[in-house]
A tleap script that builds the chain and sets N, CA, C and O, in Angstrom:
source leaprc.protein.ff14SB
mol = sequence {
  NMET ILE GLU ASP ALA PHE GLU LYS ASP LEU
  ARG GLU GLN LEU ARG THR ARG GLU ALA PRO
  GLY GLY PHE ALA ASP ARG VAL MET THR ARG
  VAL ALA ALA LYS PRO ALA ARG ARG ARG TRP
  PRO GLY PHE GLY MET PRO VAL TRP ARG TRP
  ALA VAL ALA ALA LEU LEU VAL ALA GLY MET
  VAL LEU GLY SER VAL GLU HIE ASP ARG GLU
  GLN ARG ARG GLU GLY GLU ARG ALA ARG GLU
  GLN VAL LEU LEU ALA LEU ARG ILE THR GLY
  ALA THR LEU ARG ASP VAL GLN GLU LYS VAL
  ASP ALA GLU SER GLY GLN GLU THR ARG LYS
  GLN SER GLY GLY MET ASP ARG GLU GLY GLN
  ALA GLN CGLU
}
set mol.1.N position { -47.655 24.891 -126.180 }
set mol.1.CA position { -46.617 24.884 -125.164 }
set mol.1.C position { -45.976 26.263 -125.025 }
set mol.1.O position { -45.744 26.752 -123.919 }
set mol.2.N position { -45.697 26.878 -126.177 }
set mol.2.CA position { -45.085 28.202 -126.134 }
set mol.2.C position { -46.050 29.177 -125.493 }
set mol.2.O position { -45.642 30.052 -124.730 }
set mol.3.N position { -47.362 29.027 -125.807 }
set mol.3.CA position { -48.353 29.913 -125.222 }
set mol.3.C position { -48.425 29.712 -123.715 }
set mol.3.O position { -48.570 30.678 -122.967 }
set mol.4.N position { -48.328 28.504 -123.279 }
set mol.4.CA position { -48.396 28.241 -121.845 }
set mol.4.C position { -47.235 28.915 -121.126 }
set mol.4.O position { -47.424 29.497 -120.057 }
set mol.5.N position { -46.053 28.845 -121.690 }
set mol.5.CA position { -44.887 29.467 -121.068 }
set mol.5.C position { -45.054 30.988 -121.053 }
set mol.5.O position { -44.699 31.654 -120.080 }
set mol.6.N position { -45.591 31.517 -122.128 }
set mol.6.CA position { -45.813 32.961 -122.210 }
set mol.6.C position { -46.833 33.389 -121.153 }
set mol.6.O position { -46.606 34.355 -120.425 }
set mol.7.N position { -47.942 32.678 -121.071 }
set mol.7.CA position { -48.975 33.021 -120.090 }
set mol.7.C position { -48.447 32.896 -118.664 }
set mol.7.O position { -48.765 33.717 -117.803 }
set mol.8.N position { -47.651 31.878 -118.425 }
set mol.8.CA position { -47.084 31.686 -117.085 }
set mol.8.C position { -46.157 32.855 -116.727 }
set mol.8.O position { -46.209 33.380 -115.615 }
set mol.9.N position { -45.320 33.251 -117.672 }
set mol.9.CA position { -44.407 34.373 -117.448 }
set mol.9.C position { -45.193 35.667 -117.228 }
set mol.9.O position { -44.843 36.477 -116.370 }
set mol.10.N position { -46.265 35.851 -118.017 }
set mol.10.CA position { -47.093 37.048 -117.881 }
set mol.10.C position { -47.767 37.088 -116.509 }
set mol.10.O position { -47.786 38.135 -115.863 }
set mol.11.N position { -48.306 35.988 -116.069 }
set mol.11.CA position { -48.926 35.941 -114.733 }
set mol.11.C position { -47.906 36.257 -113.645 }
set mol.11.O position { -48.219 36.954 -112.680 }
set mol.12.N position { -46.702 35.752 -113.798 }
set mol.12.CA position { -45.645 35.992 -112.808 }
set mol.12.C position { -45.300 37.482 -112.745 }
set mol.12.O position { -45.117 38.037 -111.662 }
set mol.13.N position { -45.214 38.122 -113.907 }
set mol.13.CA position { -44.872 39.537 -113.944 }
set mol.13.C position { -45.997 40.428 -113.411 }
set mol.13.O position { -45.743 41.496 -112.854 }
set mol.14.N position { -47.229 39.983 -113.586 }
set mol.14.CA position { -48.381 40.798 -113.183 }
set mol.14.C position { -48.876 40.529 -111.765 }
set mol.14.O position { -49.801 41.198 -111.304 }
set mol.15.N position { -48.300 39.591 -111.083 }
set mol.15.CA position { -48.796 39.286 -109.732 }
set mol.15.C position { -48.446 40.417 -108.777 }
set mol.15.O position { -47.448 41.113 -108.964 }
set mol.16.N position { -49.258 40.590 -107.772 }
set mol.16.CA position { -49.068 41.652 -106.791 }
set mol.16.C position { -47.858 41.345 -105.930 }
set mol.16.O position { -47.686 40.226 -105.447 }
set mol.17.N position { -47.018 42.361 -105.746 }
set mol.17.CA position { -45.824 42.196 -104.916 }
set mol.17.C position { -45.808 43.281 -103.861 }
set mol.17.O position { -46.396 44.348 -104.038 }
set mol.18.N position { -45.157 43.009 -102.811 }
set mol.18.CA position { -44.979 43.977 -101.728 }
set mol.18.C position { -43.862 44.932 -102.102 }
set mol.18.O position { -42.821 44.500 -102.596 }
set mol.19.N position { -44.064 46.243 -101.870 }
set mol.19.CA position { -43.030 47.233 -102.150 }
set mol.19.C position { -41.863 47.042 -101.195 }
set mol.19.O position { -42.061 46.626 -100.053 }
set mol.20.N position { -40.622 47.347 -101.655 }
set mol.20.CA position { -39.467 47.211 -100.775 }
set mol.20.C position { -39.596 48.170 -99.584 }
set mol.20.O position { -40.266 49.200 -99.669 }
set mol.21.N position { -38.947 47.814 -98.485 }
set mol.21.CA position { -39.019 48.625 -97.264 }
set mol.21.C position { -38.493 50.040 -97.499 }
set mol.21.O position { -37.447 50.218 -98.122 }
set mol.22.N position { -39.206 51.031 -97.010 }
set mol.22.CA position { -38.801 52.420 -97.117 }
set mol.22.C position { -39.092 53.057 -98.472 }
set mol.22.O position { -38.694 54.194 -98.728 }
set mol.23.N position { -39.784 52.325 -99.334 }
set mol.23.CA position { -40.070 52.845 -100.672 }
set mol.23.C position { -40.921 54.114 -100.606 }
set mol.23.O position { -40.611 55.107 -101.264 }
set mol.24.N position { -41.974 54.079 -99.826 }
set mol.24.CA position { -42.871 55.235 -99.713 }
set mol.24.C position { -42.119 56.450 -99.175 }
set mol.24.O position { -42.339 57.567 -99.645 }
set mol.25.N position { -41.229 56.249 -98.193 }
set mol.25.CA position { -40.460 57.380 -97.630 }
set mol.25.C position { -39.529 57.977 -98.679 }
set mol.25.O position { -39.406 59.198 -98.776 }
set mol.26.N position { -38.872 57.125 -99.464 }
set mol.26.CA position { -37.960 57.632 -100.504 }
set mol.26.C position { -38.720 58.436 -101.564 }
set mol.26.O position { -38.245 59.475 -102.023 }
set mol.27.N position { -39.897 57.948 -101.945 }
set mol.27.CA position { -40.704 58.656 -102.939 }
set mol.27.C position { -41.131 60.011 -102.398 }
set mol.27.O position { -41.018 61.014 -103.102 }
set mol.28.N position { -41.606 60.062 -101.195 }
set mol.28.CA position { -42.076 61.310 -100.602 }
set mol.28.C position { -40.931 62.312 -100.434 }
set mol.28.O position { -41.140 63.515 -100.585 }
set mol.29.N position { -39.722 61.830 -100.125 }
set mol.29.CA position { -38.559 62.712 -99.996 }
set mol.29.C position { -38.215 63.328 -101.350 }
set mol.29.O position { -37.916 64.519 -101.435 }
set mol.30.N position { -38.256 62.524 -102.399 }
set mol.30.CA position { -37.963 63.041 -103.746 }
set mol.30.C position { -39.007 64.054 -104.200 }
set mol.30.O position { -38.672 65.079 -104.794 }
set mol.31.N position { -40.250 63.766 -103.924 }
set mol.31.CA position { -41.321 64.683 -104.330 }
set mol.31.C position { -41.139 66.024 -103.636 }
set mol.31.O position { -41.290 67.074 -104.260 }
set mol.32.N position { -40.819 65.994 -102.361 }
set mol.32.CA position { -40.636 67.240 -101.614 }
set mol.32.C position { -39.398 67.998 -102.095 }
set mol.32.O position { -39.367 69.225 -102.001 }
set mol.33.N position { -38.383 67.308 -102.604 }
set mol.33.CA position { -37.133 67.948 -103.017 }
set mol.33.C position { -37.244 68.612 -104.386 }
set mol.33.O position { -36.477 69.532 -104.673 }
set mol.34.N position { -38.167 68.182 -105.239 }
set mol.34.CA position { -38.300 68.765 -106.575 }
set mol.34.C position { -39.002 70.114 -106.501 }
set mol.34.O position { -40.018 70.258 -105.821 }
set mol.35.N position { -38.449 71.107 -107.209 }
set mol.35.CA position { -39.129 72.410 -107.224 }
set mol.35.C position { -40.427 72.319 -108.032 }
set mol.35.O position { -40.524 71.574 -109.007 }
set mol.36.N position { -41.394 73.081 -107.608 }
set mol.36.CA position { -42.683 73.083 -108.305 }
set mol.36.C position { -42.543 73.803 -109.646 }
set mol.36.O position { -41.857 74.820 -109.743 }
set mol.37.N position { -43.181 73.281 -110.654 }
set mol.37.CA position { -43.170 73.922 -111.958 }
set mol.37.C position { -44.066 75.149 -111.921 }
set mol.37.O position { -45.108 75.163 -111.265 }
set mol.38.N position { -43.635 76.181 -112.643 }
set mol.38.CA position { -44.474 77.376 -112.745 }
set mol.38.C position { -45.579 77.096 -113.746 }
set mol.38.O position { -45.313 76.767 -114.902 }
set mol.39.N position { -46.778 77.224 -113.312 }
set mol.39.CA position { -47.934 77.011 -114.183 }
set mol.39.C position { -48.898 78.161 -113.991 }
set mol.39.O position { -49.005 78.753 -112.916 }
set mol.40.N position { -49.599 78.456 -115.081 }
set mol.40.CA position { -50.657 79.436 -114.963 }
set mol.40.C position { -51.846 78.720 -114.332 }
set mol.40.O position { -52.154 77.588 -114.705 }
set mol.41.N position { -52.484 79.335 -113.428 }
set mol.41.CA position { -53.576 78.661 -112.717 }
set mol.41.C position { -54.687 78.214 -113.664 }
set mol.41.O position { -55.163 78.984 -114.498 }
set mol.42.N position { -55.074 76.987 -113.519 }
set mol.42.CA position { -56.212 76.478 -114.261 }
set mol.42.C position { -55.928 75.977 -115.662 }
set mol.42.O position { -56.804 75.357 -116.265 }
set mol.43.N position { -54.751 76.214 -116.206 }
set mol.43.CA position { -54.497 75.796 -117.576 }
set mol.43.C position { -53.704 74.503 -117.659 }
set mol.43.O position { -53.794 73.799 -118.665 }
set mol.44.N position { -52.947 74.174 -116.656 }
set mol.44.CA position { -52.230 72.909 -116.624 }
set mol.44.C position { -51.063 72.801 -117.585 }
set mol.44.O position { -50.549 71.702 -117.794 }
set mol.45.N position { -50.625 73.908 -118.179 }
set mol.45.CA position { -49.471 73.875 -119.082 }
set mol.45.C position { -48.408 74.820 -118.556 }
set mol.45.O position { -48.730 75.907 -118.078 }
set mol.46.N position { -47.151 74.425 -118.635 }
set mol.46.CA position { -46.080 75.330 -118.207 }
set mol.46.C position { -46.055 76.598 -119.075 }
set mol.46.O position { -46.551 76.607 -120.202 }
set mol.47.N position { -45.477 77.644 -118.532 }
set mol.47.CA position { -45.441 78.936 -119.213 }
set mol.47.C position { -44.721 78.833 -120.560 }
set mol.47.O position { -45.157 79.445 -121.534 }
set mol.48.N position { -43.643 78.081 -120.632 }
set mol.48.CA position { -42.887 78.010 -121.886 }
set mol.48.C position { -43.710 77.387 -123.003 }
set mol.48.O position { -43.526 77.740 -124.168 }
set mol.49.N position { -44.617 76.465 -122.674 }
set mol.49.CA position { -45.462 75.868 -123.715 }
set mol.49.C position { -46.443 76.900 -124.265 }
set mol.49.O position { -46.713 76.942 -125.465 }
set mol.50.N position { -46.971 77.732 -123.364 }
set mol.50.CA position { -47.865 78.799 -123.825 }
set mol.50.C position { -47.106 79.768 -124.727 }
set mol.50.O position { -47.637 80.241 -125.732 }
set mol.51.N position { -45.856 80.058 -124.357 }
set mol.51.CA position { -45.055 80.977 -125.167 }
set mol.51.C position { -44.801 80.389 -126.558 }
set mol.51.O position { -44.894 81.097 -127.561 }
set mol.52.N position { -44.484 79.105 -126.615 }
set mol.52.CA position { -44.244 78.451 -127.903 }
set mol.52.C position { -45.534 78.445 -128.732 }
set mol.52.O position { -45.505 78.718 -129.932 }
set mol.53.N position { -46.651 78.136 -128.094 }
set mol.53.CA position { -47.929 78.124 -128.812 }
set mol.53.C position { -48.254 79.517 -129.345 }
set mol.53.O position { -48.716 79.659 -130.477 }
set mol.54.N position { -48.011 80.549 -128.528 }
set mol.54.CA position { -48.279 81.925 -128.968 }
set mol.54.C position { -47.387 82.296 -130.150 }
set mol.54.O position { -47.844 82.942 -131.093 }
set mol.55.N position { -46.122 81.892 -130.106 }
set mol.55.CA position { -45.211 82.182 -131.217 }
set mol.55.C position { -45.652 81.473 -132.498 }
set mol.55.O position { -45.587 82.049 -133.584 }
set mol.56.N position { -46.095 80.236 -132.369 }
set mol.56.CA position { -46.553 79.500 -133.543 }
set mol.56.C position { -47.796 80.152 -134.154 }
set mol.56.O position { -47.896 80.284 -135.374 }
set mol.57.N position { -48.726 80.551 -133.314 }
set mol.57.CA position { -49.940 81.203 -133.818 }
set mol.57.C position { -49.578 82.526 -134.485 }
set mol.57.O position { -50.074 82.832 -135.569 }
set mol.58.N position { -48.711 83.314 -133.836 }
set mol.58.CA position { -48.292 84.594 -134.418 }
set mol.58.C position { -47.593 84.368 -135.762 }
set mol.58.O position { -47.824 85.118 -136.710 }
set mol.59.N position { -46.753 83.353 -135.850 }
set mol.59.CA position { -46.072 83.046 -137.101 }
set mol.59.C position { -47.044 82.672 -138.205 }
set mol.59.O position { -46.878 83.089 -139.351 }
set mol.60.N position { -48.063 81.883 -137.862 }
set mol.60.CA position { -49.053 81.498 -138.869 }
set mol.60.C position { -49.855 82.711 -139.332 }
set mol.60.O position { -50.125 82.854 -140.525 }
set mol.61.N position { -50.235 83.574 -138.412 }
set mol.61.CA position { -51.006 84.764 -138.783 }
set mol.61.C position { -50.173 85.678 -139.670 }
set mol.61.O position { -50.642 86.130 -140.715 }
set mol.62.N position { -48.934 85.952 -139.256 }
set mol.62.CA position { -48.076 86.823 -140.051 }
set mol.62.C position { -47.770 86.210 -141.414 }
set mol.62.O position { -47.727 86.924 -142.417 }
set mol.63.N position { -47.561 84.914 -141.461 }
set mol.63.CA position { -47.333 84.241 -142.735 }
set mol.63.C position { -48.534 84.354 -143.654 }
set mol.63.O position { -48.382 84.552 -144.859 }
set mol.64.N position { -49.716 84.229 -143.095 }
set mol.64.CA position { -50.938 84.355 -143.883 }
set mol.64.C position { -51.097 85.772 -144.425 }
set mol.64.O position { -51.470 85.962 -145.582 }
set mol.65.N position { -50.811 86.766 -143.579 }
set mol.65.CA position { -50.901 88.166 -144.021 }
set mol.65.C position { -49.914 88.432 -145.141 }
set mol.65.O position { -50.262 89.069 -146.135 }
set mol.66.N position { -48.691 87.955 -144.995 }
set mol.66.CA position { -47.671 88.166 -146.022 }
set mol.66.C position { -48.046 87.441 -147.318 }
set mol.66.O position { -47.821 87.957 -148.413 }
set mol.67.N position { -48.616 86.246 -147.185 }
set mol.67.CA position { -49.053 85.498 -148.370 }
set mol.67.C position { -50.132 86.287 -149.115 }
set mol.67.O position { -50.102 86.378 -150.343 }
set mol.68.N position { -51.090 86.859 -148.369 }
set mol.68.CA position { -52.142 87.662 -148.991 }
set mol.68.C position { -51.555 88.881 -149.699 }
set mol.68.O position { -51.980 89.217 -150.805 }
set mol.69.N position { -50.585 89.545 -149.072 }
set mol.69.CA position { -49.942 90.705 -149.699 }
set mol.69.C position { -49.265 90.306 -151.007 }
set mol.69.O position { -49.389 91.005 -152.013 }
set mol.70.N position { -48.557 89.194 -150.992 }
set mol.70.CA position { -47.852 88.736 -152.191 }
set mol.70.C position { -48.850 88.385 -153.298 }
set mol.70.O position { -48.614 88.693 -154.467 }
set mol.71.N position { -49.950 87.750 -152.935 }
set mol.71.CA position { -50.990 87.430 -153.918 }
set mol.71.C position { -51.548 88.711 -154.531 }
set mol.71.O position { -51.762 88.781 -155.741 }
set mol.72.N position { -51.782 89.718 -153.699 }
set mol.72.CA position { -52.303 90.994 -154.185 }
set mol.72.C position { -51.307 91.644 -155.150 }
set mol.72.O position { -51.694 92.145 -156.206 }
set mol.73.N position { -50.013 91.631 -154.777 }
set mol.73.CA position { -48.982 92.203 -155.654 }
set mol.73.C position { -48.952 91.489 -157.004 }
set mol.73.O position { -48.865 92.131 -158.050 }
set mol.74.N position { -49.023 90.170 -156.975 }
set mol.74.CA position { -49.015 89.401 -158.220 }
set mol.74.C position { -50.246 89.726 -159.058 }
set mol.74.O position { -50.156 89.822 -160.282 }
set mol.75.N position { -51.382 89.894 -158.416 }
set mol.75.CA position { -52.604 90.254 -159.133 }
set mol.75.C position { -52.480 91.624 -159.786 }
set mol.75.O position { -52.909 91.817 -160.923 }
set mol.76.N position { -51.893 92.571 -159.064 }
set mol.76.CA position { -51.711 93.906 -159.625 }
set mol.76.C position { -50.751 93.879 -160.812 }
set mol.76.O position { -50.971 94.555 -161.817 }
set mol.77.N position { -49.678 93.085 -160.681 }
set mol.77.CA position { -48.735 92.945 -161.800 }
set mol.77.C position { -49.433 92.341 -163.025 }
set mol.77.O position { -49.231 92.796 -164.151 }
set mol.78.N position { -50.240 91.329 -162.794 }
set mol.78.CA position { -50.957 90.694 -163.900 }
set mol.78.C position { -51.933 91.686 -164.536 }
set mol.78.O position { -52.069 91.725 -165.759 }
set mol.79.N position { -52.602 92.475 -163.724 }
set mol.79.CA position { -53.539 93.485 -164.237 }
set mol.79.C position { -52.805 94.495 -165.120 }
set mol.79.O position { -53.277 94.839 -166.203 }
set mol.80.N position { -51.649 94.966 -164.649 }
set mol.80.CA position { -50.865 95.915 -165.438 }
set mol.80.C position { -50.437 95.306 -166.770 }
set mol.80.O position { -50.455 95.981 -167.799 }
set mol.81.N position { -50.057 94.040 -166.750 }
set mol.81.CA position { -49.645 93.377 -167.991 }
set mol.81.C position { -50.821 93.252 -168.957 }
set mol.81.O position { -50.656 93.441 -170.162 }
set mol.82.N position { -52.007 92.934 -168.433 }
set mol.82.CA position { -53.191 92.822 -169.290 }
set mol.82.C position { -53.529 94.178 -169.896 }
set mol.82.O position { -53.829 94.270 -171.086 }
set mol.83.N position { -53.482 95.232 -169.081 }
set mol.83.CA position { -53.783 96.567 -169.600 }
set mol.83.C position { -52.778 96.985 -170.679 }
set mol.83.O position { -53.162 97.565 -171.695 }
set mol.84.N position { -51.503 96.694 -170.460 }
set mol.84.CA position { -50.491 96.999 -171.463 }
set mol.84.C position { -50.767 96.226 -172.751 }
set mol.84.O position { -50.690 96.785 -173.845 }
set mol.85.N position { -51.085 94.948 -172.618 }
set mol.85.CA position { -51.392 94.135 -173.798 }
set mol.85.C position { -52.600 94.698 -174.541 }
set mol.85.O position { -52.615 94.713 -175.772 }
set mol.86.N position { -53.617 95.165 -173.802 }
set mol.86.CA position { -54.794 95.742 -174.450 }
set mol.86.C position { -54.451 97.048 -175.171 }
set mol.86.O position { -54.963 97.308 -176.260 }
set mol.87.N position { -53.584 97.873 -174.564 }
set mol.87.CA position { -53.172 99.112 -175.231 }
set mol.87.C position { -52.405 98.798 -176.515 }
set mol.87.O position { -52.646 99.421 -177.550 }
set mol.88.N position { -51.492 97.845 -176.453 }
set mol.88.CA position { -50.719 97.462 -177.638 }
set mol.88.C position { -51.648 96.908 -178.711 }
set mol.88.O position { -51.520 97.250 -179.886 }
set mol.89.N position { -52.580 96.053 -178.306 }
set mol.89.CA position { -53.528 95.464 -179.256 }
set mol.89.C position { -54.398 96.552 -179.882 }
set mol.89.O position { -54.641 96.540 -181.089 }
set mol.90.N position { -54.864 97.491 -179.059 }
set mol.90.CA position { -55.689 98.586 -179.572 }
set mol.90.C position { -54.931 99.425 -180.584 }
set mol.90.O position { -55.473 99.771 -181.633 }
set mol.91.N position { -53.682 99.756 -180.280 }
set mol.91.CA position { -52.873 100.551 -181.201 }
set mol.91.C position { -52.646 99.794 -182.507 }
set mol.91.O position { -52.724 100.374 -183.590 }
set mol.92.N position { -52.366 98.508 -182.400 }
set mol.92.CA position { -52.141 97.694 -183.600 }
set mol.92.C position { -53.418 97.618 -184.436 }
set mol.92.O position { -53.367 97.715 -185.662 }
set mol.93.N position { -54.560 97.444 -183.775 }
set mol.93.CA position { -55.827 97.376 -184.516 }
set mol.93.C position { -56.137 98.705 -185.199 }
set mol.93.O position { -56.656 98.718 -186.315 }
set mol.94.N position { -55.825 99.826 -184.540 }
set mol.94.CA position { -56.028 101.136 -185.168 }
set mol.94.C position { -55.161 101.266 -186.419 }
set mol.94.O position { -55.626 101.728 -187.461 }
set mol.95.N position { -53.897 100.853 -186.307 }
set mol.95.CA position { -52.997 100.916 -187.467 }
set mol.95.C position { -53.536 100.067 -188.617 }
set mol.95.O position { -53.541 100.502 -189.768 }
set mol.96.N position { -53.983 98.864 -188.300 }
set mol.96.CA position { -54.514 97.970 -189.330 }
set mol.96.C position { -55.775 98.575 -189.934 }
set mol.96.O position { -55.955 98.548 -191.151 }
set mol.97.N position { -56.652 99.124 -189.087 }
set mol.97.CA position { -57.894 99.721 -189.572 }
set mol.97.C position { -57.602 100.899 -190.502 }
set mol.97.O position { -58.262 101.066 -191.529 }
set mol.98.N position { -56.603 101.720 -190.134 }
set mol.98.CA position { -56.231 102.847 -190.996 }
set mol.98.C position { -55.727 102.352 -192.347 }
set mol.98.O position { -56.058 102.929 -193.383 }
set mol.99.N position { -54.941 101.303 -192.341 }
set mol.99.CA position { -54.447 100.741 -193.602 }
set mol.99.C position { -55.586 100.187 -194.442 }
set mol.99.O position { -55.641 100.387 -195.656 }
set mol.100.N position { -56.497 99.484 -193.768 }
set mol.100.CA position { -57.651 98.919 -194.485 }
set mol.100.C position { -58.490 100.044 -195.055 }
set mol.100.O position { -58.920 99.983 -196.206 }
set mol.101.N position { -58.725 101.077 -194.246 }
set mol.101.CA position { -59.511 102.217 -194.724 }
set mol.101.C position { -58.815 102.897 -195.892 }
set mol.101.O position { -59.462 103.281 -196.866 }
set mol.102.N position { -57.497 103.047 -195.797 }
set mol.102.CA position { -56.752 103.683 -196.877 }
set mol.102.C position { -56.843 102.847 -198.153 }
set mol.102.O position { -57.063 103.385 -199.239 }
set mol.103.N position { -56.675 101.548 -198.019 }
set mol.103.CA position { -56.771 100.658 -199.173 }
set mol.103.C position { -58.195 100.667 -199.722 }
set mol.103.O position { -58.406 100.711 -200.934 }
set mol.104.N position { -59.153 100.626 -198.826 }
set mol.104.CA position { -60.555 100.609 -199.235 }
set mol.104.C position { -60.920 101.907 -199.938 }
set mol.104.O position { -61.669 101.888 -200.914 }
set mol.105.N position { -60.407 103.027 -199.461 }
set mol.105.CA position { -60.679 104.324 -200.094 }
set mol.105.C position { -60.113 104.384 -201.480 }
set mol.105.O position { -60.755 104.928 -202.378 }
set mol.106.N position { -58.939 103.847 -201.690 }
set mol.106.CA position { -58.333 103.854 -203.017 }
set mol.106.C position { -59.126 102.981 -203.971 }
set mol.106.O position { -59.324 103.328 -205.135 }
set mol.107.N position { -59.581 101.835 -203.459 }
set mol.107.CA position { -60.367 100.928 -204.297 }
set mol.107.C position { -61.685 101.585 -204.686 }
set mol.107.O position { -62.132 101.471 -205.827 }
set mol.108.N position { -62.295 102.266 -203.740 }
set mol.108.CA position { -63.580 102.910 -204.005 }
set mol.108.C position { -63.413 104.019 -205.032 }
set mol.108.O position { -64.249 104.171 -205.923 }
set mol.109.N position { -62.342 104.794 -204.916 }
set mol.109.CA position { -62.096 105.882 -205.862 }
set mol.109.C position { -61.857 105.331 -207.270 }
set mol.109.O position { -62.322 105.897 -208.260 }
set mol.110.N position { -61.133 104.232 -207.339 }
set mol.110.CA position { -60.860 103.635 -208.650 }
set mol.110.C position { -62.146 103.148 -209.288 }
set mol.110.O position { -62.358 103.332 -210.487 }
set mol.111.N position { -63.011 102.523 -208.488 }
set mol.111.CA position { -64.244 101.955 -209.021 }
set mol.111.C position { -65.263 103.044 -209.375 }
set mol.111.O position { -66.021 102.886 -210.332 }
set mol.112.N position { -65.291 104.139 -208.620 }
set mol.112.CA position { -66.292 105.181 -208.875 }
set mol.112.C position { -65.845 106.156 -209.958 }
set mol.112.O position { -66.596 107.059 -210.327 }
set mol.113.N position { -64.662 105.986 -210.454 }
set mol.113.CA position { -64.175 106.842 -211.526 }
set mol.113.C position { -63.735 108.180 -211.017 }
set mol.113.O position { -63.850 109.177 -211.730 }
set mol.114.N position { -63.230 108.235 -209.801 }
set mol.114.CA position { -62.695 109.473 -209.258 }
set mol.114.C position { -63.765 110.367 -208.672 }
set mol.114.O position { -63.509 111.561 -208.514 }
set mol.115.N position { -64.944 109.875 -208.341 }
set mol.115.CA position { -66.003 110.687 -207.757 }
set mol.115.C position { -65.970 110.513 -206.245 }
set mol.115.O position { -65.716 109.417 -205.747 }
set mol.116.N position { -66.228 111.598 -205.515 }
set mol.116.CA position { -66.302 111.480 -204.064 }
set mol.116.C position { -67.721 111.125 -203.643 }
set mol.116.O position { -68.531 110.762 -204.496 }
set mol.117.N position { -68.047 111.217 -202.368 }
set mol.117.CA position { -69.363 110.807 -201.862 }
set mol.117.C position { -70.512 111.658 -202.410 }
set mol.117.O position { -71.622 111.162 -202.601 }
set mol.118.N position { -70.246 112.903 -202.654 }
set mol.118.CA position { -71.300 113.769 -203.145 }
set mol.118.C position { -71.464 113.686 -204.675 }
set mol.118.O position { -72.324 114.349 -205.255 }
set mol.119.N position { -70.643 112.879 -205.296 }
set mol.119.CA position { -70.740 112.718 -206.731 }
set mol.119.C position { -69.919 113.732 -207.499 }
set mol.119.O position { -70.103 113.874 -208.708 }
set mol.120.N position { -69.017 114.442 -206.838 }
set mol.120.CA position { -68.180 115.410 -207.509 }
set mol.120.C position { -66.872 114.741 -207.904 }
set mol.120.O position { -66.414 113.805 -207.249 }
set mol.121.N position { -66.287 115.229 -208.968 }
set mol.121.CA position { -65.042 114.662 -209.458 }
set mol.121.C position { -63.903 114.992 -208.482 }
set mol.121.O position { -63.787 116.104 -207.967 }
set mol.122.N position { -63.082 113.980 -208.261 }
set mol.122.CA position { -61.920 114.178 -207.368 }
set mol.122.C position { -60.727 114.581 -208.192 }
set mol.122.O position { -60.628 114.247 -209.372 }
set mol.123.N position { -59.819 115.303 -207.562 }
set mol.123.CA position { -58.623 115.766 -208.276 }
set mol.123.C position { -57.530 114.761 -208.264 }
set mol.123.O position { -56.461 115.006 -208.823 }
savepdb mol mol.pdb
quit
C-alpha cells in the first residue's frame, strides 16, 4: 500500500505539464540581461579558474624544489657529521695504537733482555 502511494505520487510529479504563459519570454529576457562570462576560446573555463590552477601548479612546483633543497641540506649536514665522527674515531684509534705499541715495545724489551732488533744491547 505504501509503495502504491509512493508510485502514484511519483507518476504525478513526473507527468508532462504545460509551461505557464509567458515562461519562454521571461527566460529569454533574463538570458539576454546577463553579461557574458569572459572565457578563453576553446577551453570552457573562466579566466579566474585558470589563474587558480596556475597558482596551484606553481605552488606545487616551488614546494617540490624547496623540499629537494632541504633534503640536500640535510644530506650535507649528515655527511659532515659522519666525516667528523670518522676523524674523531681515527684520532682515537691512533692514540690507542700508540699506547699498544708503547706497551708492546716495553714488553718486548723486557722479554729480550734489553736487546733491540739488531741484537744489540739497549741502554
